[in-house]
N, C-alpha and C positions, 0 to 999 in steps of 0.2 A: 351498353358500352362495357366491354370487358377491359379493364386497365390494371395492369400490375405495377408494383413499385420498381421492378427492374427496367420498365420502359423510360423512367425518369431518374435523374440524379439529385439526390438530397445531400445536404451537409447538416449533421448533427453537431452543433457547436456545444462543447462541453467546458464548464469552468467550475472553479471552487468559490463557494460563497463566503460570506462573512460571519456565519453563525458561529457563536461562541458558547462553550469553550472548544467545541469540536466542529470544524467546518464540514459542510455537506457539498455534494456534487449537484450541479444544476445542469440542465441542457435544454435546447430549443432547436427547431428545425428550419432550415432555409432551403427552398427549392432552387437548385442551381440552373442558371441559364448560360454559364460560362465554364472555363476550364475547372473541372472538379479538383484538380491537383493544386490550385491556387485560389482557395476560397477568399473572399474579401473580408476586410475589417467589418465588424458589426457591432451592435450595442445591445443594452438591456436596461431594464428598470432596476436600479440598484436599491431603491427604497423597499423593494419586495424580497431582497436577499440580504439584508442587514449590511449593505455596502454604500448606502447614500441615504440623504434626507429627501423627503417628498418634494421639497421646494427646489431641489437641485439634484435630480435623481439619475441623470444620464451616466452610464459607465461604459466603457469601450472594451470589446472583445477583440484581442489581437491574436490571430491564429499563429501558433508556434510548432504545431506538429500535426500532420494529416495521416490518418490510417485508412485503409479500405474498411468499408462498413460490412461485417460478416452477417448482420441481421437483415439489411435491406438489399444487399448485393449490388450487382451491376456496377455502375460508375458512382454510386453513393459513397460518402466519406464521413468518418468520424473526425472532428476537428478540435483538438485540444487547444485551449485559449488561455493567455495570461489576460488579467484584468488591469485596465489602465484607467486613469482619470482623463477627462477630455483634454486636459493641457499636455498630455503625453507622458506624464510621470506614472510610474508604477503605482497602482492602488495599495493602500496599507495592508490589505489582505493578500496581496500578491507575494506569496512566499517563494514562488519559483524565481522571481528576481534576486532574492537573497541568495539562493543556491547558485544562481548563475554568476553572481559576483564572486563568491567564494571559489567556485570552480575555475574561473578565469584567472584569479589571483594565484592559484596554486596548481596551474596546468602542468608544471614540470614534475610534480609528484606523481602523476599518472594514476590517480585514485580510481579504483573500481569498487563497485557495490553489487551485492546480491541481497534480495530481501525475501524473507519467507512469510507470506501473509497468510495468517490463520483467520477463520471466520466461522460463524455459526448460523445454520439455517433454521429459521423459525416459521412455524405455521400458527398464525394467531399469536397467542401469548405464551406458547411453550415451544420448546425445540422440535423440529420436524421428527415425526416418529415416536416421540415420547407419549406415554399413556396420559390421557387427561386426568388432571389432579394427582398425579403420582410420579414415580421415578422408574426408569429402567434399572436394570442390574448395575451394580457398582462398576467403576472403571476397571479396566484390565484386559478386555477382549476386544476393545473397539479399535485401538490404533492399528492402522493399516489392515483393518478387518475385512472379512469376506462373509456375505450371507445377508439375507433380509432381516435377520434378528440382530445384527451387529452394525449394519451400514444403512444410512438413510439419506436419500438425496442424490444417489450417484448419478442419475440421468442428467440432472442439472449440472453437476460438476463436470461431467464429460462433455456436455454442450459448451460449457464455459471454456474449457481448455481448448477445444477445437476452434472456437470463435476467436480466442486470443491469437492462436497460430495463424488463423485466416487474416487477421487484422495486422499481422507482422509484429505482434507483441512478443518480446523475448521470454516467453514462460518456459521454465525448465522442467517442471513435473507437478504432480499432485499426489496427495495422500489423505486418507481418513486420519483424524487426529484422535487424541486420547479420550476426549468426551464425545458421547455419541451424538451425531449430526454436526459435529465440528470438523472442518476440512482445512487443508492447506494447499496453496499453490506458491511456486517460487518463480521470481523474475530476476534476470540478470544472468551472468555478470555484464556490467556495462558501467560507463561513467555515471555520476551522480544524476545529471539532468535526464539522461535517457532512461535509467532505471526508475526514477521517481515518475516521470511522464508515463512509462508503461504500467507502473503500478496503479496510478490514478485511473487510466483508461481500462485496465483489467478489472478494477473495482466497478466502473460504470457498467461494463459488460456483465459482470456478475449480478448487479442489481437488475439490470434489464432483462436478462435471461430468467432470473428467478421469478420476476414479476409475471411472466407468462404462466407460471405454475401456481400463482397465488402464494408464493413463499417470499419471505423476507431474508435476505443475507445481512447479518448483523456483525459489526465490528466491535461490539462491547467487550472490553477487557475481562469482564467477570459475568458472563451472561447468566450463570446460575450460581446462586450462593451455596456455600457448603463444600463438601468433599469433591469438587469437580475442578478440572483444570480451567485456568483462564485462557484467553486468546491473545497471542503476541504477534509481533512482526520483526523476528530477528533479523539483524542487519549484519551481514558478512562484508567485511572491509579489508581492503589492502591498498598499499602504496607500491610503487615500483620497487622500493627497497625491501619491503615486507615479502614481495614475491621472489626475492633473492636471499633472504636472511631471516632466521628465526629470531635473532637478537633484535632486528628492527620491529618484529611483531610484539616482543615484550617491552620494548621502548614505547611503542604506541599504546600499549595497555597501561603503562605507568602514567602516561599523559591523560588518559581517559580517568584514571583513579583521581587524579588531581582536580578534575572538573566534574566530579560525580554530580553535584547538585544542578550544575548548568545543564547536563544532559537530561536528568530526571525531569527538569522543567519543560522540555520540549519532546518528551517521549510518549505523550498522550494523556488525555483526561482519565482520571480515576486509576492512575497507576498504582496507588497504595492498595487498592482493592486485589490487584493481581500479584504484585511483587511483595508477598507476605513471608517468604522463605519456605513456603510448602509449595507442592504441585510444580516441581522442576523450576523453582525460581529462588533468587537470593532476595532477601529483604531490601526494599528500595532505599533504605537509610545506610545499607552496608555495601561495601564494594569487595568482591572476592573474584579472583581469576585462577584458572587452572587448566590443565590438559584433560580433554575428555570429560569435564565436569558439567553436567547439565544442571546443576544447582548454582553455578557460578554466574556472576554479573556478566563477565566476558570470558569466553571459552577459546582455547586453542584446540581444534579437532585433532584427534589421534594421528591422522594421516599427514597433517601439517607438521606435527612434532617429529614424525618419523622422517619426513623429507627434509626437515631443517629449513623450511621456507613455505610461504603461502599466504595465509590470511588470518584474520581473527573474527570471532562471532560475538556481537554485542547482543545478549539475550534479553535485555531490559525493555526495548521499545514495545508498546502496546500495539494491538491490532488496529487501533484507531489513530496511530500516529500520522502526522503529516510528514511524508517522506522528504519533501523539500526542506523543511526545517531540520529534520533529523540528520540528513546527508550534509547540510551546510554546517551544522554544528560539529559533526564528525571531522569534516575537512579542516575546520577552524581549529579544533583541539589538537589533532595529531599533526597537522602540517603548519599551523601558525607559529 
């Protein structure tokens, strides 16, 4: 019997678990017998994901966004879910509910986000393409590099970009980063919920595609100690007023400075390892803003300054940031 996946419809339910201090993605598959565009509510064992006790382990998966599945193809779908308790209340680990509340409260501000997700490809215990027990040549030639001696993992990166586009994820581009085997993709611009949804699903696709190559995609903010760049997830942000006035951009930056500690607290585990003041960062205990300054906490790109309107770039968030929490904090600080 020759059976292919495209002859059936599957729903891959994807959710965020309760692991601390950094949550992980989880997923499981349902064979669909009804409309693949409207997958039903499902559930899972929360005691195995740090989201419930064994004596009361049921958690609810509420579909919130459905994507075409570029891996299985056909009528199969990727189903992003919020986690709820059986009584219908958002689970304490459901940070999407927090962002949803902030976005609805400040809808008139017309907030838009774009996120630059950096990550590192690992093979075993060392970055992909690095020599066993040693190091490649120092940084300098790898950023946006070309050639097998400078770039590692491009086939995975290209497949990931195409898969995101097939899934309808708003991916804007890719590039090799400063450290060898480190890459970046960008999602947005979109409102907070859509950009964060797309980022989580793009992460899931990255992990899943790399899995086929025996490679791990990691979001560790400082994957290699020493004179190597860390990995961030810069957040580009604007309100309707910022898109009309540079003064509104500077006003937003002043509000961010006043809430420095609150933002650092939700910008990802081990942020002190990455934000040291070196390797294109500002120290995490310091706040500095400037035009075209890649060592600033928050930057105004040169073309924004020239146009006199646009957006700001918060360079502090780690690669392992929860975009729901970070976007909610950004809206609350700038618009609250």
